[in-house]
C-alpha beads as a LAMMPS data file, in Angstrom:
LAMMPS data file: protein, C-alpha beads

236 atoms
235 bonds

1 atom types
1 bond types

-500.0 500.0 xlo xhi
-500.0 500.0 ylo yhi
-500.0 500.0 zlo zhi

Masses

1 110.0

Atoms # bond

1 1 1 0.000 0.000 0.000
2 1 1 1.085 3.580 -0.607
3 1 1 2.482 5.705 2.204
4 1 1 -0.221 8.126 3.306
5 1 1 -0.300 10.964 5.869
6 1 1 -1.226 10.098 9.449
7 1 1 -4.331 12.270 9.198
8 1 1 -5.793 10.215 6.326
9 1 1 -8.930 8.194 6.952
10 1 1 -8.063 4.716 8.247
11 1 1 -9.763 2.316 5.837
12 1 1 -8.735 -0.672 7.946
13 1 1 -10.746 0.649 10.926
14 1 1 -13.962 -0.925 9.717
15 1 1 -17.341 0.726 9.553
16 1 1 -20.273 -1.647 9.866
17 1 1 -19.480 -5.332 9.324
18 1 1 -15.938 -6.256 10.398
19 1 1 -14.357 -7.971 7.399
20 1 1 -11.076 -8.377 9.264
21 1 1 -12.796 -10.978 11.456
22 1 1 -11.916 -14.542 10.498
23 1 1 -15.386 -15.702 11.536
24 1 1 -17.051 -13.145 9.225
25 1 1 -14.733 -14.022 6.339
26 1 1 -15.341 -17.762 6.790
27 1 1 -19.104 -17.215 6.507
28 1 1 -18.999 -14.525 3.812
29 1 1 -19.568 -16.727 0.753
30 1 1 -22.161 -18.890 2.485
31 1 1 -24.222 -15.843 3.399
32 1 1 -23.836 -13.933 0.128
33 1 1 -24.551 -16.896 -2.130
34 1 1 -27.994 -17.085 -0.556
35 1 1 -29.028 -13.930 -2.400
36 1 1 -26.261 -13.233 -4.963
37 1 1 -25.429 -14.872 -8.262
38 1 1 -21.829 -13.886 -8.906
39 1 1 -21.827 -15.144 -12.472
40 1 1 -24.850 -13.001 -13.341
41 1 1 -23.353 -10.000 -11.545
42 1 1 -20.125 -10.399 -13.478
43 1 1 -21.906 -10.619 -16.829
44 1 1 -23.916 -7.471 -16.099
45 1 1 -20.724 -5.572 -15.314
46 1 1 -18.906 -7.006 -18.354
47 1 1 -21.723 -5.895 -20.621
48 1 1 -22.259 -2.537 -18.906
49 1 1 -18.660 -1.353 -19.354
50 1 1 -17.811 -3.541 -22.348
51 1 1 -14.940 -5.511 -20.799
52 1 1 -12.917 -7.339 -23.460
53 1 1 -9.942 -9.683 -23.712
54 1 1 -7.439 -6.813 -24.023
55 1 1 -8.584 -4.967 -20.906
56 1 1 -6.800 -4.514 -17.600
57 1 1 -9.238 -4.194 -14.701
58 1 1 -9.086 -3.147 -11.045
59 1 1 -11.760 -4.593 -8.738
60 1 1 -11.862 -2.527 -5.550
61 1 1 -13.253 -4.305 -2.502
62 1 1 -12.870 -7.699 -4.159
63 1 1 -13.870 -9.548 -0.981
64 1 1 -13.515 -13.301 -1.387
65 1 1 -12.649 -12.892 -5.086
66 1 1 -15.805 -14.431 -6.566
67 1 1 -16.574 -11.466 -8.828
68 1 1 -12.978 -11.209 -10.034
69 1 1 -12.886 -14.943 -10.763
70 1 1 -16.015 -14.657 -12.920
71 1 1 -14.609 -11.661 -14.808
72 1 1 -11.069 -13.009 -15.256
73 1 1 -11.760 -15.147 -18.327
74 1 1 -13.171 -12.091 -20.127
75 1 1 -10.195 -9.736 -19.624
76 1 1 -6.411 -9.673 -19.878
77 1 1 -5.562 -8.896 -16.245
78 1 1 -7.487 -8.088 -13.083
79 1 1 -6.085 -6.590 -9.893
80 1 1 -8.270 -7.778 -6.987
81 1 1 -7.894 -5.190 -4.214
82 1 1 -9.245 -5.398 -0.662
83 1 1 -8.352 -3.739 2.635
84 1 1 -8.904 -6.994 4.567
85 1 1 -5.839 -9.241 4.747
86 1 1 -8.066 -12.220 5.501
87 1 1 -10.203 -11.575 2.410
88 1 1 -7.066 -11.323 0.281
89 1 1 -5.836 -14.655 1.647
90 1 1 -9.185 -16.266 0.829
91 1 1 -9.034 -14.779 -2.672
92 1 1 -5.478 -16.099 -3.165
93 1 1 -6.522 -19.581 -2.079
94 1 1 -9.371 -19.648 -4.600
95 1 1 -7.120 -18.426 -7.410
96 1 1 -4.546 -21.112 -6.631
97 1 1 -7.191 -23.826 -6.347
98 1 1 -8.686 -22.861 -9.722
99 1 1 -5.306 -22.364 -11.466
100 1 1 -6.144 -18.800 -12.517
101 1 1 -3.085 -16.845 -13.632
102 1 1 -4.421 -13.403 -14.554
103 1 1 -5.788 -12.279 -11.168
104 1 1 -3.389 -10.403 -8.880
105 1 1 -4.703 -9.960 -5.314
106 1 1 -3.448 -6.829 -3.541
107 1 1 -4.067 -5.611 0.001
108 1 1 -5.214 -2.004 -0.165
109 1 1 -8.123 0.385 -0.195
110 1 1 -9.394 3.136 -2.449
111 1 1 -7.259 5.660 -0.569
112 1 1 -4.184 3.503 0.016
113 1 1 -3.854 1.268 -3.072
114 1 1 -0.682 1.952 -5.024
115 1 1 -0.778 0.923 -8.680
116 1 1 2.693 0.224 -10.063
117 1 1 1.651 -0.732 -13.602
118 1 1 0.341 1.394 -16.461
119 1 1 -3.102 2.991 -16.404
120 1 1 -6.023 0.564 -16.649
121 1 1 -9.064 0.243 -18.894
122 1 1 -11.744 -0.467 -16.292
123 1 1 -12.262 0.085 -12.554
124 1 1 -15.041 -1.653 -10.627
125 1 1 -16.422 -0.541 -7.261
126 1 1 -19.176 -2.994 -6.341
127 1 1 -20.843 -2.128 -3.002
128 1 1 -17.627 -0.674 -1.554
129 1 1 -17.646 3.143 -1.718
130 1 1 -20.122 3.394 1.186
131 1 1 -17.307 2.455 3.584
132 1 1 -15.928 5.988 3.169
133 1 1 -17.439 9.218 4.544
134 1 1 -18.412 11.746 1.872
135 1 1 -15.228 13.850 2.213
136 1 1 -13.129 10.782 1.463
137 1 1 -15.461 9.464 -1.238
138 1 1 -14.544 12.376 -3.482
139 1 1 -10.823 11.833 -2.893
140 1 1 -11.230 8.117 -3.654
141 1 1 -13.179 8.842 -6.857
142 1 1 -10.492 11.287 -7.978
143 1 1 -7.833 8.624 -7.379
144 1 1 -9.868 6.105 -9.372
145 1 1 -10.131 8.583 -12.237
146 1 1 -6.345 8.971 -12.230
147 1 1 -5.871 5.181 -12.432
148 1 1 -7.792 5.022 -15.719
149 1 1 -6.605 5.561 -19.269
150 1 1 -8.239 8.416 -21.211
151 1 1 -11.739 7.192 -22.024
152 1 1 -11.449 4.490 -19.359
153 1 1 -14.642 2.999 -17.929
154 1 1 -15.832 3.016 -14.333
155 1 1 -18.580 0.792 -12.914
156 1 1 -19.957 1.935 -9.562
157 1 1 -22.709 0.059 -7.754
158 1 1 -23.783 0.804 -4.202
159 1 1 -26.544 1.646 -1.787
160 1 1 -27.642 5.153 -2.806
161 1 1 -30.585 7.035 -1.325
162 1 1 -32.999 9.129 -3.399
163 1 1 -36.170 9.350 -1.310
164 1 1 -37.459 12.622 0.239
165 1 1 -35.509 13.219 3.440
166 1 1 -38.740 13.936 5.326
167 1 1 -39.816 10.344 4.664
168 1 1 -36.581 8.651 5.693
169 1 1 -38.077 6.624 8.538
170 1 1 -40.772 5.145 6.307
171 1 1 -38.402 4.408 3.423
172 1 1 -35.673 2.802 5.523
173 1 1 -38.170 0.682 7.493
174 1 1 -39.721 -0.555 4.250
175 1 1 -36.282 -1.242 2.767
176 1 1 -35.299 -3.393 5.744
177 1 1 -38.534 -5.385 5.392
178 1 1 -37.834 -5.941 1.691
179 1 1 -34.266 -7.073 2.441
180 1 1 -35.552 -9.626 4.951
181 1 1 -38.161 -10.935 2.490
182 1 1 -35.689 -11.236 -0.398
183 1 1 -32.421 -12.123 1.327
184 1 1 -33.302 -13.361 4.802
185 1 1 -32.887 -12.155 8.372
186 1 1 -29.080 -12.133 8.291
187 1 1 -28.947 -9.701 5.363
188 1 1 -31.659 -7.565 6.915
189 1 1 -29.481 -7.267 10.020
190 1 1 -26.460 -6.379 7.869
191 1 1 -28.564 -3.723 6.122
192 1 1 -29.617 -2.334 9.508
193 1 1 -25.957 -2.041 10.521
194 1 1 -25.251 -0.466 7.130
195 1 1 -27.741 2.348 7.780
196 1 1 -26.591 2.922 11.362
197 1 1 -22.818 2.767 10.923
198 1 1 -21.769 3.047 7.275
199 1 1 -21.736 5.977 4.858
200 1 1 -24.141 5.529 1.968
201 1 1 -25.114 8.927 0.622
202 1 1 -27.750 10.693 -1.502
203 1 1 -27.804 10.277 -5.282
204 1 1 -27.440 14.029 -5.913
205 1 1 -24.315 14.140 -3.738
206 1 1 -22.743 11.059 -5.329
207 1 1 -23.516 12.196 -8.873
208 1 1 -21.952 15.596 -8.178
209 1 1 -18.883 13.826 -6.782
210 1 1 -18.542 11.709 -9.913
211 1 1 -18.649 14.797 -12.115
212 1 1 -16.263 16.759 -9.847
213 1 1 -13.762 13.892 -9.981
214 1 1 -13.682 13.908 -13.790
215 1 1 -16.273 11.332 -14.799
216 1 1 -19.064 11.541 -17.323
217 1 1 -22.113 9.538 -16.215
218 1 1 -23.224 7.630 -19.295
219 1 1 -25.995 5.572 -17.742
220 1 1 -27.530 4.840 -14.342
221 1 1 -29.706 1.915 -13.322
222 1 1 -31.823 1.288 -10.222
223 1 1 -32.798 -2.386 -10.202
224 1 1 -33.519 -2.627 -6.473
225 1 1 -34.873 0.117 -4.210
226 1 1 -32.095 2.245 -2.658
227 1 1 -29.348 0.894 -4.915
228 1 1 -27.919 2.381 -8.092
229 1 1 -25.384 1.387 -10.730
230 1 1 -23.460 4.136 -12.512
231 1 1 -21.645 3.488 -15.787
232 1 1 -19.097 6.256 -16.265
233 1 1 -16.339 7.346 -18.636
234 1 1 -13.184 9.189 -17.709
235 1 1 -13.536 12.679 -19.174
236 1 1 -10.952 14.408 -21.312

Bonds

1 1 1 2
2 1 2 3
3 1 3 4
4 1 4 5
5 1 5 6
6 1 6 7
7 1 7 8
8 1 8 9
9 1 9 10
10 1 10 11
11 1 11 12
12 1 12 13
13 1 13 14
14 1 14 15
15 1 15 16
16 1 16 17
17 1 17 18
18 1 18 19
19 1 19 20
20 1 20 21
21 1 21 22
22 1 22 23
23 1 23 24
24 1 24 25
25 1 25 26
26 1 26 27
27 1 27 28
28 1 28 29
29 1 29 30
30 1 30 31
31 1 31 32
32 1 32 33
33 1 33 34
34 1 34 35
35 1 35 36
36 1 36 37
37 1 37 38
38 1 38 39
39 1 39 40
40 1 40 41
41 1 41 42
42 1 42 43
43 1 43 44
44 1 44 45
45 1 45 46
46 1 46 47
47 1 47 48
48 1 48 49
49 1 49 50
50 1 50 51
51 1 51 52
52 1 52 53
53 1 53 54
54 1 54 55
55 1 55 56
56 1 56 57
57 1 57 58
58 1 58 59
59 1 59 60
60 1 60 61
61 1 61 62
62 1 62 63
63 1 63 64
64 1 64 65
65 1 65 66
66 1 66 67
67 1 67 68
68 1 68 69
69 1 69 70
70 1 70 71
71 1 71 72
72 1 72 73
73 1 73 74
74 1 74 75
75 1 75 76
76 1 76 77
77 1 77 78
78 1 78 79
79 1 79 80
80 1 80 81
81 1 81 82
82 1 82 83
83 1 83 84
84 1 84 85
85 1 85 86
86 1 86 87
87 1 87 88
88 1 88 89
89 1 89 90
90 1 90 91
91 1 91 92
92 1 92 93
93 1 93 94
94 1 94 95
95 1 95 96
96 1 96 97
97 1 97 98
98 1 98 99
99 1 99 100
100 1 100 101
101 1 101 102
102 1 102 103
103 1 103 104
104 1 104 105
105 1 105 106
106 1 106 107
107 1 107 108
108 1 108 109
109 1 109 110
110 1 110 111
111 1 111 112
112 1 112 113
113 1 113 114
114 1 114 115
115 1 115 116
116 1 116 117
117 1 117 118
118 1 118 119
119 1 119 120
120 1 120 121
121 1 121 122
122 1 122 123
123 1 123 124
124 1 124 125
125 1 125 126
126 1 126 127
127 1 127 128
128 1 128 129
129 1 129 130
130 1 130 131
131 1 131 132
132 1 132 133
133 1 133 134
134 1 134 135
135 1 135 136
136 1 136 137
137 1 137 138
138 1 138 139
139 1 139 140
140 1 140 141
141 1 141 142
142 1 142 143
143 1 143 144
144 1 144 145
145 1 145 146
146 1 146 147
147 1 147 148
148 1 148 149
149 1 149 150
150 1 150 151
151 1 151 152
152 1 152 153
153 1 153 154
154 1 154 155
155 1 155 156
156 1 156 157
157 1 157 158
158 1 158 159
159 1 159 160
160 1 160 161
161 1 161 162
162 1 162 163
163 1 163 164
164 1 164 165
165 1 165 166
166 1 166 167
167 1 167 168
168 1 168 169
169 1 169 170
170 1 170 171
171 1 171 172
172 1 172 173
173 1 173 174
174 1 174 175
175 1 175 176
176 1 176 177
177 1 177 178
178 1 178 179
179 1 179 180
180 1 180 181
181 1 181 182
182 1 182 183
183 1 183 184
184 1 184 185
185 1 185 186
186 1 186 187
187 1 187 188
188 1 188 189
189 1 189 190
190 1 190 191
191 1 191 192
192 1 192 193
193 1 193 194
194 1 194 195
195 1 195 196
196 1 196 197
197 1 197 198
198 1 198 199
199 1 199 200
200 1 200 201
201 1 201 202
202 1 202 203
203 1 203 204
204 1 204 205
205 1 205 206
206 1 206 207
207 1 207 208
208 1 208 209
209 1 209 210
210 1 210 211
211 1 211 212
212 1 212 213
213 1 213 214
214 1 214 215
215 1 215 216
216 1 216 217
217 1 217 218
218 1 218 219
219 1 219 220
220 1 220 221
221 1 221 222
222 1 222 223
223 1 223 224
224 1 224 225
225 1 225 226
226 1 226 227
227 1 227 228
228 1 228 229
229 1 229 230
230 1 230 231
231 1 231 232
232 1 232 233
233 1 233 234
234 1 234 235
235 1 235 236
């Protein structure tokens, strides 16, 4: 990881779920596979930002590596980056077990990752940016922009709020009920912690941040309430 000033935000001091816990990491795939289809997620991202065999990709917040593994056969190289050492070890084990040679796991975060190779074609942030407060989100997005080649593509998916602030209690309560119905009690409890302790923001704030950091928003999709995907290009 790059050397950063002491006053920088500490990405390893978790907000919400503690992904440095071995117990959490051991259960991560079991829990997420109950409501996620990694292969489908990967294909949506591949199609959204047109990943091809010549592309170099960075996957921020790679977690256990499932998304990177499903994207790897469609690109040249993928750097799988996560702030959790235990997640990186799990990712490395999967790569070795599956004899994959174009995924490079790296311990780091959006603020601390140091890229030693040339600029990349695609950056993915899949339900990761909410771990940073808004001040640091903009700095992270600017760093991501600088990692990309001119015209590079950025896929951002996260919890993003767009309801009237006066109705926040109603909307959040309904969202938690929907999460329990669709993904079970465990994910509802994770979503509750997300709202209380993590840093998801409003769509108008996030979209302004993307533009301020040098991105052009080409398309945005809201498939599930309170989540949005942004497909962006690095501006000139």
